N, C-alpha and C positions, 0 to 999 in steps of 0.2 A: 684321647675326649675334652674338649675345654671343659671348663668347669662353669657354670652359670655366672661368675662372678666375669669371668673375661670373655661370654658371647654374648651380643647384647642380641643373636637372637635365637636365643630358650623362651621366648615368651608365646611362639608359633611354629610348634613341629610337626607339620600334617604326620611325619610316620609315627607317631605315635599309637595312629589308630591303624599302624598296618605290621605291629610284632607283629603279631602271631596272625596262624589261618582265624582262628574262633575269635582274635579281634575283629580280624576284617570283613566275615563274615557275618559280626554283629549291626557292624554299621555301614554296610554297602550294598546291600539288599533291597531292593525295593519291594519284594514277593513277601506274601505269609507265609514264612515259614515257621521251623519251630528255633529255628536261630537267630531269628529278630526277637524271640519269647525272652525274657528276665526273669527268674524261680528266687522268688525273696525265702530265703530263710532263717530261721531264729535260732538260734545257738544260746544257749541259758547254761551260766556256770556250776549251779548245785542240782546240778541232774541229772536220773542217770535213765538211756535210753530214751523214750519222747512221750510226750504230755498234748493232749489234744488242748485247742480253745478252742471253748465252746462259742466263744462270738462267730467264729471263724469255720465252718464245718469242714475236714476234709484237709485242714491246716493244725500244725503239732508245731510246738517246741519242741529242737529237739540240745542230746549232750552232742558231743563231738565227732564222736564213732558214731551213731546213728543218722548225722547226718553228713558221713560219707558214704552211707549207704546209698541215702537219697541223693546226692550228686550224682552214685553210681547207676541209680535207677533213670536220670532225670538224660546223665546221657546217652544210655542207652536207646531212648525215642529221639535224641534229637539239641536238646537245650546245653548250651554249652556256658551259658553267663548266668551269675550270681548275687546277687543282693542280698549281704547277711546282715545281720544285726547282733547284737552283743549286747544280753541281760546276763550283768553281774548280779555276784548274789551279795553284797556288797554297795550302798548309794553315799556319799556323799554329798555338799553344799560349793563343789572347788572342781569334782570333776578328776579325781586322782588316779582315780580307776580304768578312766580314757585314757589315759596316755601308759598305762601301764604297759613297757616292752611284754610284758608276761601277763598281758587280763586275756579276760576270755574272749577279746576279737579279736587279738594279736595270736593270740595261740592258735583258736580256731585258723587262723587266714595259712600261718606257718603249716600246719597240718595237712591244709584242704591243698596247700600250690607244692608242699612235698610229694601229695600221694599223688594228683593228676596234672603236675608238671603246667606246659604251655596250651593240652588240651580245654580248659576251661577259661572264662574273664572272669575277676572274683571283686567285685565292685563294694566295700566295705562302706557301712555307714558312718558319715564323720559329723556326729551332730553330740550333744552332750545328755540330749532330754532323759537315755537310758540310763544314766549313768549317775544324775541329782535327784535330790528326795524331794522338790518342789516339782517338776517333770519338767520345764520349760528348756527351750534349747541351748541356754546360758547360763551365765554368773548372771547372780544379781546383784544391787549395788545396795547402799545404805537403803533407798528408799522402793526396795521391791521392783525395781527397774531392770531389764536386761541389760546389761552394758556389755555394749558393741564392743570394744576393741577389747576388752577383760577376756570375752570369749574366742576373739581372734586370735588373740593370743594363744589363746588355749588348743585349740584348732591346726594352728599352725604344727605347736608340738606332737599332736593326734596322728594328722597325715603323713609324720615322717615316720612313727612309730606302726602305722598301716601299710608306707610302701616297704617299708625295712622288712615288711613282713607278709610277704607277695603279691599286696595290690595289687592291680593291673591300672583299675581308677580308683580315684577318693572320690566320694561323694557329699561333699559341707548341702545338710540340707536343711541348716538353719535359721540361713537369709538375712546373715547379716552382710552388711556394708562392707566393703571391700577386702572381704572374706577369699572371695579367689586370683585376688593378685597375691595378698600373703600369702595363704597355701603353697601359689606355684613358686614365689619366693624360697619361701622354706623349704621346697622337692630340690629343686635346684641347687641350693647350697648345700643342701646333702648326698649330694651326686645320683641321687630317684628321677633323672631329667626325664627319662623315660616312661612313670607315672601318670597317667594322664588324672583328668579334673573330670569329674561330671557334676555341675550343675543343676543344683534345684533353685533353677533361675527364677520359673514361677511358677511359686508355692501359696496358695490361697487357703488363709484361716478358714476349714472348710467345716463342716457339721459331719463329714462323713468320714471322722479319724477313728471313732471310737474303737473299734474291732481292735484294730491296729496295738493300740493303748492298753489293751487287755493281756495282746503279746508280746508285747516289750514289758507287760507291771510297771506300766510311768501311772501314778495318779497326778495328773496338772490342777496347782494352785493357778488360778485367773484364766486367761484366756493369752492365745498368742496373735493378738493383731495389732500389738505394737512393731511386731515384725512382721509376718504374715500381710500376705495382701486380702486385701477387702473385697470378697466376690463380685460386691455390689459398685465397684468402680470400672473406669472405662478399661478400655482392652490398652493403652497406651501405656502403660505403667507398668504392663507387663513385659510392653515389647522394650521399653527403656531399660530392666532387670534383667531379659537375657540381652539381650546390645552392652552396657555396661561385665558382666560374665567376659564375652566372650574378647572385649576389649582387653579383659584382664589377664586371660590366656585359658578360658573354658575352654576344652577341648570336644565337649558335649553338652546340651542341654538337657533340663528337666519341666517338662508340664504338669502338675499335680493338686485335683486329682484331675483325670483324662480325663472319661465322659464327661463329664459337667464341663470341657472348658476347650472343645473341636475346633471351638471359633478363632482361642490361643493359638492352639498347634497349627492352622492354619496359617493364619499372618505371620507366625514366626518362621515358615517355612518359606515364604516370600522374602524375605526382608534379615536375616541370617545364614552364615555359608557353612554352620556345625551343622551334627546330624541333632535331631530331636527327638530324644526319648520320653514318656512318656506313661505315667504309674494310674494304672486299675488299682481302683485304691483298697486297702477293705472293708469300708462301708458298701459301695460300687460292687465288690464280687459276693459282699454277703445278702445283700440286697438281693442279685442274681441266685443265688444258691438255695435260699431259705424261702421263693418264692419258685424254684422249680422241685423244690422235695416237699410244696405246699401245692405241686400239680399243677399252678397254674400259669407256669411256659415250662419250655424245650429248656433247659440249664444247656446243652449243647449247641442250642440253636438260636438262643442270643447270646452265649461269648461269641461265637462266633459273627454275629451280628456286629456289636460292639465292639470287638476286634478290628473289624474288619474297618467301622466307621474310620476307629482312631490315626488305624493305617492311611486310610484313603484322607483325612486330615491332611497328614505331612509326617507321621511318626515315623523314624528310622526303626526303633523297637520299643517294647510295649513291658513294662514292670508288671507281670500278673501272678495273681495267690493261683489261677486256675491254667496255668499253663505245661502243667503235666498232664492235666485229663485232653488239651486242645493238642498236645505234641503225641500221646498215645494213636490221639483221633489220627492225626495225618500219616502216622506210621503205618496207621491201619489200612490208609488209603480211604478212607470212609467222606462219602462230600460232605462239603463244605455248608451243605443246605439241611442238619438233621431232619428227621420229624417234628411236624408240630406235635403238643401234648394232645393226649387223648379225653383231656377232661376228666370224669369224679371217678370213675370208674379204675381210670389209673394210677391214681391217686391212693387209691385203696391197696390195690397192689403191690405198688410201692409201699405202702405201710405194713404189709404185711412181711413184707420181702426183706425188709428193716426195719428189727424191732426200735433201733435209736433214731429213726424218721420219727417214728411215733414216739419216744421219749421228749424232742425236741418240737412234737408239737404239743404235745401236753402241756409244757414247761410254757409255751409258747399259749395259749391257751389262758392258762393261770396268770399271768401277767397281765394278757388285756383284761379277768374279770379284775382284779386287783384296780388298774386301771378305773374301772367303768367306775366299780363303789367307791374309789378315793374323788372322780367328779361329780359323783350325784352330790356325796355328801359337801361338797365345798359348794354345791350347786344352791342345795340347802341350807347352809350359812349363810347365804346375801353374796358369794362371791361373783363377782360380773362371770358371765356365761364364757363369754368372748376371750377373757383374760386366762381364761383356763385352757382353753381351745387353742391359743396361742404357747401355753406353757411359762407364760408367766408367775401363776401360778407350781408350786410343786410340792409332792410333799414333803 
């Protein structure tokens, strides 16, 4: 087969998305099926077994062995695609551990691919925030700004190690300019012409990422508004970003967060010709899950409703932390419109049945009491009450 230097047609290769049955099922169906759900998995280096994430009920960090069990269970209920996030035991300021062929993300991919072969689609996150002490998606320059081109250079090296380790699609999520073109060139030059690119083309600087940062143990210095999109701006910017990524060789594009951006998904569906994935992010999932545990809504009902709206808007596949719950529900042949919540009586039954739910309720009430006391003190001290409500004044 011709190398990337010899073949001018490497940029667009539709066969990348036909390479295995699992990939074909992931991107080809318009139905709401388990094959169109992608399960995110957090693999942590210095962990034995699994550890629950407090801000994401039902979701845990895993070591490699525990993640193997989770993937095996997911396959049994029809899930074939997995977004893999690595959490290293050591972070630095230059991303050394992101490009290490023996890093946690690379070792996890090798193990998963050796175990499950072509029955799964492995989609590792291609970003630096988990690996850097300051929590940004790229290297900082002398002015403490993210250096676009220096970051992209590291992305290309990371992409090659991920593809060599068994990635089916690499997922650059840092929103750096020209990242897709550089990654495509690096993959082709290294012989990884069949490894596809799932580009996070439309990623907003959202307020809904907090639980995810807990999951990957990222403490962000500042914010990401200089490279992620501003949710207050016109959708034309989102369409431009997606078109640029497709022109640079993206095989699939991503919209994130999903529920808040159904309009963007719908516009992209009519304007680009590659599959569109959408990410029901940690904040969206946790809002649904915690409200359901409080008895305010039906968890499965809202999950079906939210996912249906995302698919209806034009998504080909959805990344969601509720993938296992939905897939089990589908496998059991239950109706896709679960019953409505039955009010506070059902809440009390749920709390009695699951002490962990009651414990989270106690923690939530304690946080609410603390915030109320802080608010009253600020108002008594003469601080403008509207500023307190808007969050301009914090503890």
